Residue, then its C-alpha position, 0 to 999 in steps of 0.5 A: m500500500y502507499a500514501k499519496k499527497q500532492n506529488k509525494r508518494y510513499t510505500i507504507t505498511e499497515a502500521e503506518t497508515k494512521g500516521y500518514q492519514a493524520r498528516g493529510y495523505d490519502i491511503y491507497s491499496d497496491d492496486g491503486k484503489l483509495i482506502e482512506t482519505g487524508a485528514g483535513k480535506t475540505v470541499s469548496y462551497a461551490k462544489y458542495q452546492q453543486a452536489l446538493n443540486k445534483i442530489k435534489e435533481l436525482e431525487e426528483k427523477l427517482k420520485h417521477l420514476e417511482n410514480s410512473k412505475a406505480d401508474a404502470s402497475k395499476a394499469n396492468k392490474n386494471g387491464a388484467d381485471k377486465 
């Protein structure tokens, strides 16, 4: 596994992960998958607001799809009764 921060990358052991993470390094597995993010990471307000807007948009789409599914299910049930 390795620790990475900006342009620095160190090969580390399992025992060293918490120390590097506390200093802001992201911890990756040997195959490059992110395991833990470093401490002190922040997101700008603009990105935060963008994420909230996207969540709201997706929730509205989900609600619309659920309503469409319920309507289709009712239509199929009513069609089977006739």
